[in-house]
C-alpha positions as CSV (number, residue, x, y, z in Angstrom):
1,M,0.0,0.0,0.0
2,A,1.3,3.5,-0.9
3,E,2.2,5.8,2.0
4,P,-0.8,8.1,2.7
5,T,-0.3,11.8,2.2
6,L,-0.6,14.1,5.1
7,D,-3.8,15.6,3.5
8,E,-5.3,12.1,3.5
9,I,-4.3,11.5,7.1
10,L,-5.6,14.9,8.2
11,E,-9.0,14.3,6.5
12,F,-9.2,10.9,8.1
13,A,-8.3,12.2,11.5
14,L,-11.0,14.8,11.2
15,E,-13.5,12.1,10.3
16,L,-12.4,10.1,13.3
17,T,-12.8,13.0,15.6
18,G,-16.3,13.6,14.3
19,E,-17.2,9.9,14.8
20,A,-15.9,10.0,18.3
21,G,-18.0,13.0,19.1
22,R,-21.1,11.4,17.8
23,F,-20.4,8.4,20.2
24,I,-19.4,10.6,23.2
25,L,-22.0,13.4,23.2
26,P,-25.0,11.2,24.0
27,L,-23.2,10.0,27.1
28,W,-22.1,13.5,28.3
29,K,-23.7,14.4,31.7
30,N,-25.1,10.9,31.9
31,V,-22.3,8.4,32.5
32,A,-21.0,6.4,35.4
33,V,-17.4,7.0,36.4
34,D,-15.0,4.2,37.2
35,H,-11.4,4.6,38.3
36,K,-8.2,3.1,36.8
37,P,-5.6,1.6,39.0
38,D,-3.8,4.9,39.0
39,G,-6.9,6.6,40.5
40,S,-7.8,8.6,37.3
41,E,-11.3,8.7,36.1
42,V,-12.5,6.6,33.1
43,T,-16.0,6.2,31.6
44,E,-17.9,4.1,29.1
45,A,-17.3,7.1,26.7
46,D,-13.5,6.8,27.1
47,R,-13.4,3.1,26.4
48,G,-16.1,2.9,23.8
49,A,-14.7,5.9,21.8
50,E,-11.2,4.4,21.8
51,K,-12.5,1.0,20.6
52,L,-14.3,2.8,17.8
53,L,-11.2,4.8,16.8
54,R,-9.0,1.8,16.9
55,Q,-11.4,-0.2,14.7
56,R,-11.6,2.5,12.1
57,I,-7.9,3.0,12.0
58,A,-7.2,-0.7,11.7
59,E,-9.8,-1.0,8.9
60,R,-8.2,1.8,6.9
61,Y,-4.5,1.3,7.8
62,P,-4.0,-2.2,9.2
63,E,-0.2,-1.8,9.2
64,H,-0.3,1.3,11.4
65,A,0.5,1.1,15.1
66,I,-1.9,2.6,17.7
67,L,-1.3,3.8,21.2
68,G,-4.3,4.9,23.2
69,E,-4.9,6.1,26.7
70,E,-7.3,3.4,27.7
71,F,-5.9,0.3,26.0
72,G,-2.2,1.0,25.5
73,G,-0.6,-0.2,22.3
74,D,1.4,-2.8,20.5
75,R,3.8,-2.8,17.6
76,L,5.2,0.5,18.9
77,R,8.9,0.0,18.6
78,D,10.2,1.6,15.5
79,A,6.6,2.1,14.1
80,E,6.7,3.8,10.7
81,H,3.1,5.0,11.3
82,L,1.8,5.6,14.8
83,W,-1.6,7.0,15.9
84,L,-1.9,8.4,19.5
85,L,-5.4,8.5,20.9
86,D,-7.0,10.2,23.9
87,P,-10.7,9.5,23.3
88,V,-12.0,11.8,26.1
89,D,-9.3,14.3,27.3
90,G,-10.8,15.9,30.4
91,T,-12.8,13.0,31.6
92,A,-13.4,14.7,35.0
93,S,-15.0,17.7,33.2
94,F,-17.0,15.4,30.9
95,A,-18.4,13.4,33.9
96,I,-19.6,16.5,35.8
97,G,-21.1,18.1,32.7
98,L,-18.5,20.8,31.9
99,P,-17.9,21.3,28.1
100,T,-14.1,21.4,28.6
101,F,-13.3,17.9,27.2
102,G,-12.4,16.7,23.8
103,T,-11.0,13.9,21.6
104,L,-7.2,14.2,20.9
105,I,-5.8,12.4,17.9
106,A,-2.2,12.6,16.7
107,Y,-0.3,10.9,13.8
108,L,3.4,10.3,13.8
109,R,5.4,9.2,10.8
110,R,8.8,7.7,11.6
111,G,8.6,9.3,15.1
112,E,7.9,12.8,13.8
113,P,4.5,14.4,14.7
114,C,2.8,15.2,11.4
115,V,-1.0,15.6,12.2
116,G,-2.9,16.6,15.3
117,V,-6.6,17.1,15.8
118,I,-8.6,18.3,18.9
119,G,-12.3,17.8,18.7
120,A,-14.1,19.9,21.4
121,H,-17.4,18.2,20.8
122,A,-19.6,20.1,23.3
123,L,-18.3,23.4,21.9
124,D,-18.8,22.2,18.3
125,E,-15.2,23.1,17.6
126,A,-12.2,21.4,16.0
127,V,-8.6,22.6,16.1
128,Y,-6.2,20.8,13.7
129,A,-2.8,21.1,12.1
130,A,-0.6,19.2,9.7
131,K,3.1,19.6,9.2
132,G,3.7,22.6,6.9
133,Q,0.0,23.6,6.7
134,G,-0.5,25.7,9.8
135,C,-3.0,25.4,12.6
136,W,-6.8,25.9,12.0
137,L,-9.9,26.4,14.0
138,Q,-13.3,25.4,12.8
139,R,-16.5,26.2,14.7
140,G,-19.7,24.5,13.7
141,G,-20.2,24.6,9.9
142,T,-18.1,27.8,9.5
143,R,-15.1,28.1,7.3
144,P,-11.8,27.2,9.1
145,R,-9.9,30.1,10.5
146,R,-6.1,30.0,10.6
147,L,-4.7,30.4,14.1
148,R,-1.4,32.1,15.1
149,T,0.7,32.5,18.2
150,S,0.6,35.6,20.3
151,D,3.2,38.3,19.8
152,A,3.4,38.7,23.6
153,A,7.0,38.2,24.8
154,D,6.2,38.3,28.5
155,P,3.7,35.7,29.9
156,S,2.1,38.4,32.0
157,D,1.0,40.1,28.8
158,A,-0.5,36.9,27.3
159,F,-4.0,35.7,27.5
160,V,-4.0,32.3,29.2
161,V,-6.8,29.8,29.2
162,A,-6.7,26.5,31.1
163,T,-9.2,24.1,32.5
164,N,-6.9,22.6,35.1
165,L,-3.9,24.4,36.5
166,E,-2.9,21.5,38.7
167,Y,-0.2,20.2,36.3
168,T,1.2,23.5,35.4
169,D,3.6,26.0,37.0
170,L,0.6,28.4,37.2
171,D,-0.8,26.4,40.1
172,P,0.3,28.2,43.3
173,R,0.6,24.8,45.0
174,N,3.4,24.0,42.6
175,R,5.5,27.2,43.3
176,N,6.7,29.0,46.4
177,E,5.9,32.5,45.1
178,S,2.3,33.7,44.5
179,V,0.9,33.7,41.0
180,R,-0.8,36.7,39.6
181,L,-3.3,35.9,36.8
182,S,-4.7,39.4,36.4
183,K,-5.3,39.1,32.7
184,L,-7.7,36.1,32.9
């Protein structure tokens, strides 16, 4: 089989994200939460969406390796083509009804990240990028809008958005000095 182009991979990743959203959204706000051995939350939406994504990738690209948050991976060593899946990033938010969750899909070719897609299903948004093609935001059925980085050189001049500061250096519990987030 010929190596797929990045355009083909991106189009497929966007399709996958849409399919995951159609699976996940009916469970939003109405799903039981279990816990993994590490204590993190997991739901039927996490497991079911990852199974769906794995099945679709295996049908289209049976020679590609897959590493997912819920079921791990195989054939990872020296994989020419690797898909990384987080079917419901933000499971805690998902479980309590906050819209700050999404499906994350990445594709690596020979170890190099080439395509990334974030499906923010409750917000009806997708953010996606492919190597050499820039990063794009699509809301609902609108035309995609190219994104760019901020010109702010100092973080205090930047607009910062986060749904969970716990794992960042912005969380005061992770630093000795106080943190000022006056621009939020």
